[in-house]
C-alpha positions as CSV (number, residue, x, y, z in Angstrom):
1,X,0.0,-0.2,-0.1
2,X,3.0,2.4,0.9
3,X,4.8,1.5,-2.5
4,X,1.5,2.3,-4.6
5,X,0.7,5.5,-2.7
6,X,4.2,6.8,-3.0
7,X,4.4,5.9,-7.0
8,X,0.9,7.6,-7.3
9,X,1.9,10.7,-5.8
10,X,5.3,10.7,-7.3
11,X,3.7,10.4,-10.7
12,X,1.1,13.2,-9.9
13,X,3.9,15.6,-8.6
14,X,5.9,14.7,-11.6
15,X,3.1,15.6,-14.1
16,X,2.4,18.9,-12.2
17,X,6.0,19.8,-12.4
18,X,6.3,19.1,-16.2
19,X,3.3,20.9,-17.0
20,X,4.4,23.8,-15.0
21,X,7.6,24.1,-16.8
22,X,6.1,23.9,-20.4
23,X,3.5,26.6,-19.5
24,X,6.2,28.9,-18.2
25,X,8.4,28.5,-21.4
26,X,5.4,28.9,-23.5
27,X,4.3,32.0,-21.6
28,X,7.6,33.5,-21.9
29,X,7.4,32.9,-25.8
30,X,3.8,34.5,-26.1
31,X,5.0,37.7,-24.1
32,X,7.9,38.2,-26.3
33,X,5.7,38.0,-29.5
34,X,2.1,39.1,-28.5
35,X,3.1,42.9,-28.8
36,X,3.7,42.4,-32.7
37,X,0.3,40.4,-33.2
38,X,-3.2,41.3,-32.9
39,X,-4.4,38.1,-31.8
40,X,-2.9,34.9,-30.0
41,X,-4.0,32.9,-33.0
42,X,-1.6,34.8,-35.3
43,X,1.3,33.9,-33.3
44,X,0.6,30.0,-32.6
45,X,-1.7,27.6,-34.4
46,X,-5.1,26.7,-32.9
47,X,-4.3,23.5,-31.5
48,X,-1.1,24.7,-29.7
49,X,-3.3,27.6,-28.4
50,X,-5.8,25.1,-26.9
51,X,-2.8,23.0,-25.5
52,X,-1.6,26.4,-23.9
53,X,-5.0,27.1,-22.3
54,X,-5.0,23.4,-20.9
55,X,-1.7,23.8,-19.2
56,X,-2.7,27.2,-17.9
57,X,-5.6,25.5,-16.4
58,X,-3.7,22.7,-14.8
59,X,-1.6,25.4,-13.1
60,X,-4.4,27.8,-12.2
61,X,-3.4,31.5,-12.3
62,X,-4.1,33.4,-9.0
63,X,-3.4,36.7,-7.6
64,X,-1.4,37.3,-4.4
65,X,-2.0,40.3,-2.2
66,X,0.3,42.6,-4.2
67,X,-1.4,41.8,-7.4
68,X,1.3,39.9,-8.6
69,X,0.6,36.8,-10.8
70,X,1.0,33.5,-8.6
71,X,0.7,29.9,-10.0
72,X,-1.1,27.6,-7.6
73,X,-2.4,24.0,-7.6
74,X,-3.9,21.3,-5.6
75,X,-1.6,20.2,-3.0
76,X,-1.0,16.8,-1.6
77,X,-3.4,17.2,1.1
78,X,-6.4,18.1,-1.5
79,X,-6.1,21.9,-0.8
80,X,-4.9,24.7,-3.0
81,X,-1.2,25.2,-2.5
82,X,0.8,28.4,-3.7
83,X,4.4,29.1,-3.7
84,X,6.0,30.3,-0.4
85,X,7.2,33.8,-0.1
86,X,10.7,34.0,-1.9
87,X,10.3,30.8,-3.8
88,X,9.3,29.9,-7.3
89,X,6.4,27.8,-8.1
90,X,8.9,25.2,-9.3
91,X,10.9,25.5,-6.1
92,X,7.6,25.1,-4.0
93,X,6.4,22.2,-5.9
94,X,10.0,20.6,-5.6
95,X,9.6,21.1,-1.9
96,X,6.2,19.4,-1.6
97,X,7.5,16.6,-3.6
98,X,10.4,16.2,-1.2
99,X,8.1,16.5,1.7
100,X,5.8,13.5,0.1
101,X,9.0,11.4,-0.3
102,X,9.9,12.4,3.5
103,X,6.7,11.6,4.8
104,X,6.6,8.2,2.9
105,X,9.8,7.2,4.1
106,X,9.2,8.2,7.7
107,X,6.0,6.0,7.5
108,X,8.2,3.0,6.3
109,X,10.7,3.6,9.0
110,X,8.0,3.8,11.7
111,X,6.6,0.5,10.4
112,X,10.1,-1.0,10.4
113,X,10.9,0.1,13.8
114,X,7.4,-1.3,15.0
115,X,8.1,-4.5,13.4
116,X,11.5,-4.9,15.2
117,X,10.3,-3.9,18.6
118,X,7.3,-6.1,18.4
119,X,9.6,-9.0,19.1
120,X,11.5,-7.3,22.1
121,X,10.9,-8.4,25.5
122,X,12.1,-6.5,28.6
123,X,13.6,-9.0,31.1
124,X,13.5,-7.7,34.7
125,X,15.7,-10.3,37.1
126,X,14.2,-10.4,40.5
127,X,17.4,-9.8,42.3
128,X,18.3,-6.7,40.2
129,X,18.2,-3.1,41.2
130,X,15.4,-2.2,39.1
131,X,13.2,-5.0,40.4
132,X,14.1,-3.7,44.1
133,X,13.9,-0.2,43.4
134,X,12.1,0.5,40.1
135,X,15.3,2.0,38.6
136,X,18.7,0.6,37.9
137,X,20.9,-0.3,34.9
138,X,19.7,-2.0,31.7
139,X,21.9,-4.0,29.3
140,X,20.8,-3.6,25.7
141,X,22.7,-5.4,22.9
142,X,22.6,-6.8,19.4
143,X,24.1,-10.0,17.8
144,X,26.0,-7.7,15.4
145,X,26.3,-3.9,14.9
146,X,28.7,-1.0,14.2
147,X,30.2,1.5,17.0
148,X,28.4,4.3,15.1
149,X,25.1,2.5,15.8
150,X,26.1,2.0,19.5
151,X,26.9,5.4,19.7
152,X,23.7,6.6,18.3
153,X,21.8,4.9,21.3
154,X,23.7,7.2,23.7
155,X,22.4,10.2,21.8
156,X,19.1,12.0,23.1
157,X,18.6,9.6,26.3
158,X,15.2,9.9,28.0
159,X,15.2,12.7,30.4
160,X,16.5,11.5,33.6
161,X,18.2,8.5,32.2
162,X,22.0,8.3,31.9
163,X,24.6,6.3,30.0
164,X,26.6,3.8,31.9
165,X,28.6,1.9,29.3
166,X,28.7,1.7,25.4
167,X,30.7,-0.9,23.5
168,X,33.1,-0.7,20.5
169,X,32.2,-3.5,18.2
170,X,33.7,-1.8,15.2
171,X,37.4,-2.5,16.8
172,X,36.2,-6.0,17.7
173,X,34.5,-5.1,21.0
174,X,30.9,-5.8,22.2
175,X,27.5,-4.6,20.4
176,X,26.3,-3.6,23.9
177,X,25.0,-0.4,25.6
178,X,24.1,0.0,29.4
179,X,21.8,2.8,30.4
180,X,20.3,3.7,33.9
181,X,16.7,4.2,34.2
182,X,13.2,3.1,34.7
183,X,11.3,0.6,32.5
184,X,9.2,3.5,31.0
185,X,12.7,5.3,30.1
186,X,13.8,2.0,28.4
187,X,10.6,1.9,26.5
188,X,11.2,5.4,25.4
189,X,14.8,4.7,24.4
190,X,13.7,1.8,22.3
191,X,11.1,3.6,20.3
192,X,13.4,6.6,19.6
193,X,15.9,4.8,17.5
194,X,16.1,2.9,14.4
195,X,17.4,-0.7,14.9
196,X,19.4,-2.8,12.3
197,X,17.9,-6.0,14.1
198,X,15.9,-6.9,17.2
199,X,17.5,-5.7,20.5
200,X,17.8,-7.9,23.6
201,X,17.2,-6.0,26.7
202,X,17.7,-7.3,30.3
203,X,18.2,-5.7,33.7
204,X,21.9,-5.7,34.8
205,X,22.6,-8.0,37.9
206,X,24.9,-8.0,41.0
207,X,28.0,-10.3,40.9
208,X,29.7,-11.7,43.9
209,X,33.3,-12.7,44.9
210,X,33.9,-16.4,45.1
211,X,34.9,-16.9,48.6
212,X,37.9,-18.7,49.8
213,X,37.6,-22.2,51.5
214,X,37.3,-21.4,55.0
215,X,40.1,-22.9,57.0
216,X,41.8,-22.0,60.5
217,X,45.2,-22.8,62.0
218,X,43.7,-25.7,63.6
219,X,42.5,-27.1,60.5
220,X,44.7,-30.3,59.4
221,X,45.1,-28.9,55.9
222,X,46.4,-25.5,56.9
223,X,49.8,-27.1,57.5
224,X,49.9,-28.1,54.1
225,X,49.0,-24.6,52.7
226,X,52.2,-23.2,54.0
227,X,54.6,-26.0,52.9
228,X,57.8,-25.4,51.0
229,X,58.1,-28.1,48.6
230,X,56.4,-26.9,46.6
231,X,54.8,-23.6,48.4
232,X,51.2,-24.8,48.2
233,X,49.8,-28.5,48.0
234,X,47.3,-27.2,45.3
235,X,50.3,-26.7,43.0
236,X,51.4,-30.2,43.7
237,X,47.9,-31.6,43.0
238,X,47.3,-30.0,39.8
239,X,50.5,-30.9,37.8
240,X,49.4,-34.8,38.3
241,X,46.2,-36.7,37.5
242,X,46.2,-38.2,40.9
243,X,47.6,-37.5,44.3
244,X,50.6,-35.7,45.7
245,X,54.4,-36.2,44.7
246,X,56.0,-33.2,46.6
247,X,56.6,-31.4,43.4
248,X,55.3,-29.0,40.8
249,X,56.5,-28.9,37.2
250,X,54.7,-26.9,34.8
251,X,54.6,-28.5,31.2
252,X,57.8,-27.4,29.3
253,X,55.5,-26.1,26.2
254,X,53.7,-23.7,28.7
255,X,57.0,-21.8,29.1
256,X,55.7,-21.0,32.5
257,X,53.2,-18.5,31.0
258,X,56.0,-16.2,29.6
259,X,54.6,-13.6,27.1
260,X,51.0,-14.3,28.1
261,X,48.9,-11.4,29.5
262,X,46.6,-12.7,32.4
263,X,43.8,-10.0,33.2
264,X,42.6,-10.8,36.9
265,X,39.1,-9.5,37.2
266,X,38.5,-8.9,40.8
267,X,38.9,-6.4,43.7
268,X,42.1,-5.2,42.0
269,X,45.8,-6.4,42.7
270,X,48.5,-5.1,45.1
271,X,51.0,-4.9,42.1
272,X,53.9,-4.1,44.5
273,X,53.7,-7.4,46.3
274,X,57.2,-9.1,46.0
275,X,55.6,-12.5,45.0
276,X,55.0,-11.1,41.5
277,X,58.5,-10.2,40.9
278,X,57.7,-6.7,39.1
279,X,55.5,-8.7,36.7
280,X,52.2,-7.2,37.8
281,X,50.8,-3.9,36.6
282,X,47.5,-1.9,37.4
283,X,45.7,-1.8,34.1
284,X,42.2,-0.6,34.6
285,X,39.0,-0.2,36.9
286,X,35.4,-0.1,36.3
287,X,33.3,0.3,39.6
288,X,30.4,2.5,38.6
289,X,32.1,5.7,37.7
290,X,32.9,4.8,34.1
291,X,36.0,3.4,32.6
292,X,39.3,4.4,34.2
293,X,42.7,3.3,32.5
294,X,45.5,3.4,34.9
295,X,48.5,5.7,34.2
296,X,52.0,5.6,35.1
297,X,52.9,3.1,37.8
298,X,53.1,3.1,40.9
299,X,49.4,4.1,41.1
300,X,46.6,3.7,43.5
301,X,44.4,2.9,40.5
302,X,42.8,-0.7,40.5
303,X,44.4,-1.3,43.9
304,X,43.3,-3.9,46.5
305,X,43.7,-1.9,49.7
306,X,40.4,-3.1,51.1
307,X,39.8,-6.7,50.3
308,X,42.9,-8.6,49.4
309,X,40.9,-11.1,47.5
310,X,42.0,-10.1,44.1
311,X,45.7,-10.1,45.2
312,X,45.4,-13.7,46.5
313,X,43.8,-14.9,43.2
314,X,46.7,-13.1,41.3
315,X,49.1,-14.9,43.3
316,X,47.6,-18.0,42.6
317,X,47.7,-17.2,39.0
318,X,51.3,-16.1,38.7
319,X,53.0,-15.7,41.8
320,X,56.5,-16.7,42.2
321,X,55.9,-18.9,45.1
322,X,52.5,-20.1,44.7
323,X,51.4,-19.1,41.2
324,X,50.7,-21.6,38.3
325,X,52.2,-19.5,35.6
326,X,55.2,-17.9,37.1
327,X,56.5,-15.8,34.2
328,X,53.1,-14.4,32.9
329,X,52.2,-10.8,32.9
330,X,49.6,-10.0,35.6
331,X,47.0,-7.2,34.8
332,X,44.8,-6.0,37.9
333,X,41.4,-5.2,36.7
334,X,39.3,-3.7,39.5
335,X,35.6,-4.6,39.1
336,X,34.7,-4.5,42.8
337,X,34.5,-1.3,44.7
338,X,36.2,-1.1,47.9
339,X,32.8,-0.9,49.6
340,X,29.6,-2.7,48.2
341,X,29.1,-5.2,45.6
342,X,29.8,-5.1,41.8
343,X,27.3,-5.2,38.8
344,X,28.1,-7.4,35.9
345,X,28.1,-4.3,33.8
346,X,31.7,-3.4,35.4
347,X,33.0,-7.0,34.2
348,X,31.3,-6.3,30.8
349,X,33.3,-2.8,30.5
350,X,36.7,-4.6,31.2
351,X,36.1,-7.6,28.7
352,X,35.2,-4.9,26.0
353,X,38.7,-3.2,26.6
354,X,40.6,-6.6,26.7
355,X,38.9,-7.2,23.3
356,X,39.6,-4.1,21.7
357,X,42.9,-2.9,23.4
358,X,44.3,-5.6,25.5
359,X,47.8,-6.9,24.6
360,X,47.8,-10.7,23.5
361,X,47.6,-13.5,23.8
362,X,45.1,-12.9,26.5
363,X,43.5,-14.6,29.4
364,X,40.8,-13.3,31.5
365,X,40.6,-14.7,35.1
366,X,37.2,-14.4,37.0
367,X,37.0,-15.7,40.6
368,X,33.4,-14.2,40.6
369,X,29.9,-15.1,39.6
370,X,26.0,-15.2,40.2
371,X,23.5,-17.8,40.6
372,X,21.4,-18.4,37.4
373,X,22.0,-18.3,33.6
374,X,21.8,-15.0,31.9
375,X,21.7,-14.4,28.0
376,X,23.6,-11.3,28.2
377,X,26.4,-12.7,30.2
378,X,26.5,-15.8,28.0
379,X,26.8,-13.6,24.9
380,X,29.6,-11.6,26.2
381,X,31.9,-14.6,27.0
382,X,30.9,-16.5,23.9
383,X,32.0,-13.2,22.0
384,X,35.2,-12.6,24.0
385,X,36.1,-16.3,23.6
386,X,35.4,-16.2,19.7
387,X,37.8,-12.9,19.8
388,X,40.6,-15.0,21.0
389,X,40.6,-14.4,24.8
390,X,40.7,-17.3,27.0
391,X,38.3,-17.2,29.8
392,X,38.7,-19.1,33.0
393,X,36.2,-19.0,35.7
394,X,35.7,-20.5,39.2
395,X,32.9,-23.0,39.6
396,X,32.1,-21.6,43.0
397,X,33.7,-23.2,46.1
398,X,30.4,-24.0,47.5
399,X,29.8,-27.8,46.5
400,X,26.9,-26.9,44.2
401,X,26.3,-27.6,40.6
402,X,28.3,-25.3,38.5
403,X,25.9,-25.4,35.8
404,X,23.7,-23.4,37.8
405,X,26.0,-20.2,38.0
406,X,27.2,-17.7,35.5
407,X,29.8,-17.5,34.1
408,X,30.7,-21.1,35.3
409,X,27.9,-22.7,33.2
410,X,29.1,-21.2,29.7
411,X,30.6,-23.9,27.6
412,X,33.1,-21.7,25.9
413,X,34.5,-20.8,29.4
414,X,37.1,-22.8,31.1
415,X,35.4,-23.7,34.5
416,X,37.6,-24.7,37.4
417,X,36.5,-26.6,40.6
418,X,38.2,-27.0,44.0
419,X,39.3,-30.2,45.1
420,X,41.0,-31.8,48.1
421,X,44.6,-33.0,48.5
422,X,44.1,-36.6,47.9
423,X,40.8,-37.0,46.1
424,X,39.8,-36.5,42.5
425,X,36.9,-34.1,43.1
């Protein structure tokens, strides 16, 4: 219907314009010659005169307030239309033709937008900030898009809403956008943009640190934690299929992680700790105040002054005494504030940076998670792995099924479970 309407109106305007141009040319000739003749018939043959009057009738002659001749016609709305002040009849008709095209294109865009948005579902997770307060962070993403499209989502946000994060897919990052607001503001955001495909929308969720296994100095296993050969029975355990042999030997082909960049997404890292041997660097933090890339070292950026959890995890990854990859480069990536919990959006921000700007080869280490499975978390880590980032996540340290947690359940992620010193589980 739109196509037929467009073609009909386009043909109508085209005929009007052609007749107007022809009439103007003919009138110019008449005015130059009529003074030399007593009648119009002596200037042109009668059939031609009749056609002239027909053209004159189509583009009717009117008079404006100044007594000047003005050409008017039937407009697209069925009413008489005349040239605007300062515009010729031809310019005015061209303007109307452009207006018709714009209206039709806008109708088509609105219909396309309606078709796309009809498939959108806004998922509100029960433990999200939105579910608790009515306002909070929302993650909007597409399977594929350009950075310019993501940037367009940040323009003209609904009043009262604010941007929290935007991805950089054109440089290999995520086609994701996070806005803070109410459900009504999200609806307004969705309807105010053109979408290349159907967006997916979910509330952001809080993520939690994976706790260390609780032990005390009276626990029989505590003495083994501080042994010297090797420094941790955990190292002794992971280099053999079964049991302990009082040694830790990394496979020769691993080169003990030399040349590999390991990004520890956690509470930050105390990079000055002697166990890192100068191989740790504060790289980035994202804790709700936007992305901060750490400057020259030493720095308080991405530090671990309050918790120690991130420094502990980084030591297990690459410490000289207790680390698995003793020659790897350790990057502190702070995604938990010193006070309070973190959101998955902070993790998403750091993953996007690793994908676009992080030195390679890259490993992302996450001792964090949340109960449940979430489409946006799965999408982020699948894309990170597809981009060449190895993702390693903790199973949970709580004895429960890892498939019920994120990101532990994601099949592209290497999920690491805890085990005791003699068993195989």
